[in-house]
C-alpha positions as MATLAB code, in Angstrom:
seq = 'XXXXXXXXXXXXXXXXXXXXXXXXXXXXXXXXXXXXXXXXXXXXXXXXXXXXXXXXXXXXXXXXXXXXXXXXXXXXXXXXXXXXXXXXXXXXXXXXXXXXXXXXXXXXXXXXXXXXXXXXXXXXXXXXXXXXXXXXXXXXXXXXXXXXXXXXXXXXXXXXXXXXXXXXXXXXXXXXXXXXXXXXXXXXXXXXXXXXXXXXXXXXXXXXXXXXXXXXXXXXXXXXXXXXXXXXXXXXXXXXXXXXXXXXXXXXXXXXXXXXXXXXXXXXXXXXXXXXXXXXXXXXXXXXXXXXXXXXXXXXXXXXXXXXXXXXXXXXXXXXXXXXXXXXXXXXXXXXXXXXXXXXXXXXXXXXXXXXXXXXXXXXXXXXXXXXXXXXXXXXXXXXXXXXXXXXXXXXXXXXXXXXXXXXXXXXXXXXXXXXXXXXXXXXXXXXXXXXXXXXXXXXXXXXXXXXXX';
ca = [
       0.119   -0.060    0.059;
       1.547    3.471   -1.010;
       2.123    5.547    1.786;
       3.771    8.677    0.197;
       1.649   11.160   -1.662;
       1.836   10.507   -5.799;
       3.332   13.258   -7.902;
       0.374   12.918  -10.266;
      -3.561   12.161   -9.706;
      -5.515   11.295  -12.785;
      -8.930   12.069  -12.067;
     -11.800   10.806  -13.764;
     -15.329   12.286  -12.945;
     -17.926    9.986  -14.394;
     -21.806    9.581  -14.397;
     -23.797    6.399  -15.867;
     -21.220    5.737  -18.552;
     -19.822    2.301  -17.408;
     -18.828    0.760  -20.584;
     -16.821    3.941  -21.741;
     -15.138    4.040  -18.228;
     -14.233    0.477  -18.811;
     -12.463    0.921  -21.932;
     -10.800    4.218  -20.811;
      -9.388    2.239  -17.801;
      -8.042   -0.329  -20.048;
      -6.218    2.383  -22.008;
      -4.795    3.993  -18.708;
      -3.717    0.733  -17.525;
      -1.395    0.343  -20.562;
      -0.190    3.774  -20.347;
       0.345    3.910  -16.566;
       2.109    0.563  -16.322;
       5.772    1.248  -14.879;
       4.850    4.605  -13.475;
       2.393    3.183  -10.472;
       4.689    4.701   -7.891;
       4.386    8.188   -9.225;
       0.725    8.365  -10.609;
      -2.515    7.672   -8.621;
      -6.261    6.899  -10.547;
      -8.985    8.482   -9.020;
     -12.606    7.907  -10.128;
     -15.318   10.024   -8.936;
     -18.825    8.322   -9.712;
     -21.593   11.041   -9.494;
     -24.001    8.791   -7.954;
     -24.496    6.324  -10.992;
     -27.377    3.880  -11.392;
     -25.621    1.468  -13.784;
     -22.508   -0.864  -13.175;
     -19.861    1.712  -12.745;
     -18.815    0.496   -9.376;
     -18.224   -3.014  -10.865;
     -16.315   -1.538  -13.659;
     -13.767    0.016  -11.387;
     -13.564   -3.108   -9.167;
     -12.691   -5.251  -12.100;
     -10.059   -2.873  -13.303;
      -6.238   -4.170  -13.117;
      -5.553   -0.553  -11.588;
      -5.454    0.521   -8.246;
      -7.975    3.038   -7.784;
      -9.401    5.584   -5.498;
     -13.088    5.466   -5.723;
     -15.740    7.296   -4.402;
     -19.388    7.864   -5.043;
     -21.446   10.746   -4.258;
     -24.606   10.291   -2.236;
     -26.690   11.905   -4.604;
     -26.124   13.323   -8.261;
     -24.432   16.937   -8.528;
     -23.228   19.148  -11.086;
     -20.403   18.334  -13.248;
     -18.093   21.250  -11.387;
     -19.110   19.851   -7.900;
     -18.230   16.212   -8.902;
     -14.823   17.638  -10.133;
     -14.275   19.074   -6.665;
     -15.246   15.734   -5.096;
     -12.262   14.032   -7.227;
      -9.798   16.652   -6.731;
     -10.213   17.989   -3.121;
     -11.721   14.812   -1.649;
     -10.491   12.052   -3.163;
      -6.813   13.026   -4.896;
      -3.734   12.826   -2.752;
      -1.384   14.059   -6.053;
       0.688   17.246   -5.914;
      -0.888   17.829   -9.404;
      -4.066   16.892  -10.719;
      -4.902   16.005  -14.491;
      -8.670   15.884  -14.966;
      -9.756   13.350  -17.951;
     -13.056   12.138  -19.441;
     -14.106    9.028  -19.485;
     -14.681    8.989  -23.145;
     -11.004   10.102  -24.044;
      -7.824    8.334  -25.055;
      -4.268    8.695  -23.609;
      -1.724    8.555  -26.308;
       1.436    6.393  -25.948;
       3.783    7.957  -23.922;
       1.389   10.529  -22.753;
       1.636   10.382  -19.189;
       5.211    9.906  -19.174;
       5.462   13.114  -20.948;
       3.263   14.830  -18.109;
       5.581   13.680  -15.641;
       8.890   14.585  -17.380;
       7.474   17.935  -17.800;
       6.818   18.261  -14.195;
      10.450   17.079  -13.534;
      11.689   19.414  -16.096;
      10.003   22.506  -14.442;
       9.557   21.851  -11.053;
       9.187   25.541   -9.908;
       5.997   25.748  -12.320;
       2.293   25.251  -11.237;
       0.702   24.777  -14.591;
       1.498   22.380  -17.557;
      -0.415   22.804  -20.332;
      -1.255   19.457  -22.422;
      -1.508   19.839  -26.192;
      -4.404   17.273  -27.825;
      -6.360   16.119  -30.505;
      -9.897   14.895  -31.224;
     -11.112   11.243  -31.594;
     -14.907   10.369  -32.118;
     -15.792    7.736  -28.912;
     -17.175    4.886  -31.562;
     -13.585    5.135  -33.096;
     -11.738    5.109  -29.647;
     -12.396    1.007  -29.304;
     -11.183    0.431  -32.697;
      -7.675    2.272  -31.852;
      -7.680    0.603  -28.595;
      -8.396   -2.985  -29.831;
      -7.015   -3.015  -33.427;
      -4.421   -0.502  -33.413;
      -2.519   -0.829  -30.033;
      -3.711    2.763  -29.022;
      -1.777    4.220  -31.964;
      -4.289    6.441  -34.020;
      -3.940    6.835  -37.471;
      -1.233    9.473  -38.071;
      -3.935   11.845  -40.065;
      -5.899   12.153  -36.780;
      -2.988   13.506  -34.978;
      -2.442   16.327  -37.682;
      -5.510   18.204  -36.295;
      -4.487   19.418  -32.884;
      -5.144   22.403  -30.549;
      -1.690   23.526  -31.242;
       0.540   23.154  -33.757;
       4.044   23.774  -31.832;
       5.360   20.139  -31.218;
       8.029   20.697  -28.800;
       8.298   21.200  -25.066;
       8.458   24.927  -24.085;
       8.854   27.110  -21.041;
       6.481   29.976  -21.338;
       7.269   33.431  -19.727;
       3.264   33.719  -18.820;
       0.394   31.659  -19.184;
      -1.021   34.369  -21.877;
       1.801   33.375  -24.313;
      -0.497   30.300  -24.868;
      -2.680   32.470  -26.936;
      -0.212   33.432  -29.393;
       1.121   29.897  -30.362;
      -0.145   28.831  -33.954;
      -2.875   26.296  -34.055;
      -6.632   25.909  -33.996;
      -9.098   28.434  -32.643;
      -7.401   29.823  -29.609;
     -10.409   30.638  -28.160;
     -10.539   27.031  -27.200;
      -7.384   26.862  -25.394;
      -8.857   26.652  -22.025;
     -12.439   25.079  -22.927;
     -11.214   21.491  -21.636;
     -11.116   20.219  -18.292;
      -8.131   17.705  -19.833;
      -5.667   20.251  -21.468;
      -3.577   20.838  -18.155;
      -2.309   19.676  -15.220;
      -1.861   21.864  -12.123;
      -1.256   21.918   -8.446;
      -3.755   20.568   -6.387;
      -4.077   23.249   -3.931;
      -5.720   25.111   -6.923;
      -8.932   23.310   -6.422;
      -8.779   23.404   -2.863;
      -8.713   27.274   -3.180;
     -11.418   27.684   -5.695;
     -13.824   25.547   -4.113;
     -14.138   28.254   -1.472;
     -15.290   30.674   -3.861;
     -16.816   28.931   -6.909;
     -20.555   28.663   -6.810;
     -21.710   25.825   -9.568;
     -25.294   24.814   -9.788;
     -26.236   20.849  -10.097;
     -27.312   21.365  -13.815;
     -26.247   18.480  -15.952;
     -27.684   18.896  -19.262;
     -25.762   21.517  -21.032;
     -28.550   23.979  -20.541;
     -26.698   26.124  -17.672;
     -25.829   29.685  -18.213;
     -23.775   29.621  -14.700;
     -19.857   30.257  -15.863;
     -18.903   27.884  -12.891;
     -20.877   25.372  -14.685;
     -19.537   25.977  -18.348;
     -15.777   26.562  -17.685;
     -14.623   25.907  -14.252;
     -11.340   24.911  -15.457;
     -10.351   28.468  -16.746;
     -12.262   30.047  -13.692;
      -9.739   27.749  -11.560;
      -6.476   28.564  -13.354;
      -6.409   31.467  -15.322;
      -6.715   34.373  -12.543;
      -4.057   32.995  -10.314;
      -1.424   31.875  -12.982;
      -2.145   35.170  -15.105;
       1.510   36.624  -15.854;
       3.398   33.606  -14.415;
       5.442   30.972  -16.271;
       4.257   27.681  -17.266;
       5.253   24.851  -19.081;
       3.827   23.529  -22.403;
       3.703   19.897  -23.532;
       3.812   20.215  -27.365;
       3.575   16.824  -28.268;
      -0.159   15.389  -27.715;
      -0.523   13.465  -24.986;
      -4.383   12.428  -24.942;
      -7.177   12.610  -27.446;
     -10.624   14.405  -26.455;
     -13.635   12.094  -27.210;
     -16.253   13.517  -29.304;
     -19.807   12.786  -30.573;
     -20.789   10.923  -27.285;
     -22.029   13.830  -25.281;
     -25.270   13.601  -23.642;
     -25.149   17.798  -23.549;
     -24.164   17.884  -27.519;
     -27.328   19.450  -28.460;
     -26.284   22.580  -26.135;
     -22.249   22.447  -27.339;
     -22.638   25.449  -29.682;
     -24.581   27.488  -26.770;
     -21.767   26.887  -24.344;
     -18.981   27.776  -26.680;
     -20.794   30.987  -27.544;
     -22.071   32.178  -24.486;
     -19.758   30.555  -22.374;
     -16.617   32.147  -24.210;
     -18.450   35.600  -23.887;
     -18.897   35.347  -20.288;
     -15.300   33.739  -19.437;
     -13.710   36.447  -21.294;
     -15.915   39.343  -20.031;
     -15.035   37.834  -16.625;
     -11.521   37.639  -17.228;
     -11.269   41.453  -18.081;
     -11.746   42.292  -14.416;
      -8.868   39.744  -13.705;
      -4.947   40.362  -14.016;
      -4.952   38.189  -17.433;
      -2.864   40.213  -19.784;
      -4.923   42.505  -22.004;
      -3.181   41.626  -25.050;
      -3.939   37.846  -24.539;
      -7.460   38.797  -24.050;
      -7.577   40.805  -27.534;
      -6.319   37.330  -29.169;
      -8.982   35.455  -27.558;
     -11.977   37.818  -28.260;
     -10.684   37.967  -32.040;
     -11.013   34.288  -32.303;
     -14.079   34.071  -30.397;
     -15.888   36.365  -32.413;
     -15.242   34.415  -35.466;
     -16.200   31.305  -33.820;
     -19.360   32.716  -32.773;
     -20.315   33.647  -36.267;
     -19.725   30.080  -37.777;
     -21.359   28.429  -34.859;
     -24.289   30.817  -34.825;
     -25.186   30.243  -38.514;
     -25.428   26.368  -37.909;
     -27.722   27.177  -34.992;
     -30.099   29.347  -37.175;
     -29.942   26.832  -40.037;
     -30.201   23.392  -38.181;
     -32.359   24.593  -35.329;
     -33.351   20.838  -34.507;
     -29.726   19.977  -33.860;
     -28.748   22.752  -31.539;
     -30.287   24.249  -28.365;
     -29.909   27.390  -26.608;
     -30.481   29.892  -29.516;
     -32.474   32.338  -27.091;
     -29.631   32.276  -24.683;
     -27.065   33.226  -27.022;
     -29.046   36.191  -28.425;
     -29.220   38.029  -25.208;
     -25.829   39.178  -25.011;
     -23.304   37.105  -26.706;
     -24.535   37.565  -30.194;
     -25.431   41.091  -29.991;
     -21.778   42.060  -28.523;
     -19.919   39.956  -31.177;
     -22.212   41.269  -34.308;
     -20.256   44.351  -33.811;
     -17.348   43.059  -35.207;
     -16.755   42.661  -39.163;
     -15.034   39.251  -38.361;
     -18.217   37.953  -37.004;
     -20.428   38.540  -40.329;
     -17.480   37.331  -42.561;
     -17.499   34.183  -40.667;
     -21.291   33.620  -40.673;
     -21.066   34.566  -44.476;
     -18.864   31.858  -45.437;
     -20.577   29.196  -43.459;
     -23.582   30.134  -45.150;
     -22.044   30.292  -48.562;
     -20.510   26.733  -47.643;
     -23.661   25.099  -46.448;
     -25.835   26.587  -49.438;
     -23.142   25.565  -52.377;
     -23.052   22.159  -50.819;
     -26.783   21.692  -50.872;
     -26.971   22.960  -54.104;
     -24.364   20.480  -55.343;
     -26.373   17.642  -53.714;
     -29.585   18.736  -55.055;
     -27.819   18.613  -58.754;
     -26.358   15.465  -58.309;
     -29.621   13.875  -57.282;
     -31.444   15.121  -60.474;
     -28.399   13.580  -62.341;
     -28.809   10.257  -60.633;
     -32.554   10.171  -61.404;
     -31.857   10.688  -65.111;
     -28.910    8.156  -64.979;
     -31.389    5.394  -63.566;
     -34.532    6.401  -65.514;
     -34.743    2.907  -67.130;
     -34.587    1.054  -64.034;
     -35.193    1.741  -60.390;
     -33.464   -1.548  -59.311;
     -29.800   -0.024  -60.278;
     -27.408   -0.784  -57.640;
     -26.039    2.718  -56.445;
     -22.849    3.443  -54.736;
     -21.884    6.307  -52.534;
     -17.965    7.599  -52.421;
     -17.618   10.432  -49.970;
     -20.047   10.296  -47.019;
     -19.960   13.491  -45.347;
     -20.991   16.659  -46.715;
     -22.878   16.479  -50.200;
     -22.926   12.543  -49.586;
     -24.629   13.311  -46.275;
     -27.301   15.483  -47.960;
     -28.012   13.089  -50.345;
     -28.852   10.333  -47.982;
     -30.509   12.094  -45.547;
     -32.691   14.344  -47.941;
     -33.463   11.614  -51.086;
     -34.666    8.159  -49.619;
     -35.568    7.260  -52.900;
     -31.958    7.373  -53.760;
     -30.531    6.163  -50.424;
     -32.622    2.970  -50.336;
     -30.949    1.871  -53.449;
     -27.321    2.414  -51.886;
     -25.352   -0.780  -51.555;
     -21.889    0.356  -51.049;
     -20.633    3.363  -49.581;
     -16.802    4.340  -48.692;
     -14.881    7.367  -47.684;
     -11.036    7.857  -47.338;
     -11.978    9.742  -43.597;
     -10.897    6.486  -41.285;
     -13.248    7.967  -38.573;
     -16.219    7.143  -40.853;
     -15.087    3.547  -41.968;
     -16.936    0.772  -40.128;
     -20.067    2.800  -38.973;
     -22.963    2.802  -40.985;
     -24.436    4.964  -43.531;
     -27.029    7.113  -41.927;
     -30.712    5.786  -42.725;
     -29.359    2.540  -44.078;
     -27.875   -0.621  -43.040;
     -24.669   -0.023  -45.400;
     -21.385   -0.132  -43.321;
     -18.896    2.382  -44.799;
     -15.900    0.813  -46.264;
     -12.476    1.457  -47.697;
     -12.647    2.972  -51.297;
     -10.553    0.215  -52.322;
     -13.512   -2.210  -51.797;
     -15.346   -0.789  -54.933;
     -14.074   -3.518  -57.049;
     -16.362   -6.174  -55.495;
     -19.131   -3.912  -55.414;
     -20.552   -4.475  -58.890;
     -22.327   -1.234  -59.221;
     -24.396    0.288  -61.705;
     -24.182    3.902  -60.574;
     -21.579    5.551  -58.605;
     -22.332    8.703  -56.911;
     -19.276   10.866  -55.864;
     -20.246   13.072  -52.887;
     -16.888   15.222  -53.297;
     -16.147   18.583  -54.244;
     -15.827   19.446  -57.806;
     -11.952   20.100  -57.294;
     -11.518   16.561  -56.472;
     -13.994   14.609  -58.948;
     -11.119   13.971  -61.705;
      -8.655   12.645  -59.324;
     -11.338   10.171  -57.630;
     -13.298    9.457  -61.046;
      -9.790    8.293  -62.265;
      -9.682    5.924  -59.368;
     -12.983    4.547  -59.586;
     -12.799    3.967  -63.405;
     -10.428    0.946  -62.720;
     -13.004   -0.713  -60.292;
     -16.065   -0.353  -62.343;
     -17.803   -2.609  -64.882;
     -18.423   -1.657  -68.492;
     -21.525    0.427  -68.807;
     -21.448    1.705  -65.166;
     -22.151    5.493  -64.641;
     -20.176    7.868  -62.383;
     -22.624   10.835  -61.290;
     -20.816   13.970  -59.799;
     -21.136   17.672  -59.845;
     -19.193   17.569  -62.936;
     -22.286   15.638  -64.885;
     -22.811   11.876  -65.754;
     -19.727    9.894  -67.080;
     -20.151    6.411  -68.481;
     -17.486    3.775  -68.361;
];
């Protein structure tokens, strides 16, 4: 039994997601091997009614487990994990749907050793759909395809010591306004949570509808003001991947990003956080708001909280030209994509006018392909083969069908009469050239450029 305190506590708040947790603990057991004397694992169960406790008991890991007497909000469960259960000098919060990359824990520990005077270490990350995480762990040994890792929060891959936390904002990368939006992208001294627990006032909302800043971005409130102007360490090689597309609160995600950022940055204006970095965050947030607001308007069935963002956040962001530029670009992209899909569907109707039993295939599932399948049931019911080069989509079912999305290389065995290319016009020639070698004579390729008979 360990008597000394560990260096790092990996804390996992969870609620009724036992199977997601099981997979994550398996991932964690592999990555923590050999580091057990320096790392502890904490599971904070938010009064789950499923078999979460059984999953914890069955794990190979030594786990500090605690269960709330009743379900509370996510921030209160985070405090339960970090303040009541954890014993480490540093705390790293992770979701039960996340993925630790090979060597990720060791890189975090190395950073703590390399900069012993630093209280905060930023952890670069990428993203992975939850349904694909199991494939990576079970079939790829925990090593995701390199293509997935190319898209990450920050582009800089080497370790750096930064003079102040605000310097993170000026690193090249994806959307600076989302730098501090995750609970998983940093490790910090555990004392920060003890201090914040005395002042923050979160609610017990769990569905994503809350407008309380302590519910939406508690991690930023806990760490940014006390770290303002102080040095930090930056771990550039991604250590983990955030699980996506499995959020129960996903319908409120755009609301949280728009309104949460607005509230957070207004709040930061009253703290010591440097104005030059805050200006950069606002610039990014305004662009993001334009893009997300268009989606909320255009797809109202998918996104909740439109009324909430329209009260203050959107009026503020709409004062800036960048907001309208971003909204307009998003509108053009969607409208052009839908126009392309409609045109292709009309061509498919012409190509199959002599037979409604034509075997149809779809190359390119997202974008135009998604619109075709979702909006044109007469076509989608005849699709017998679908493929996409995006590895994240492969293995899943094509929407509204029982067809599994496969590799494009399987086209040879598909025996198609019509192949729909759901790709942009600039990619048609390239994809068509590849497809011709696998289609039978007399088959047709239908795309935004027209109909071509093999």
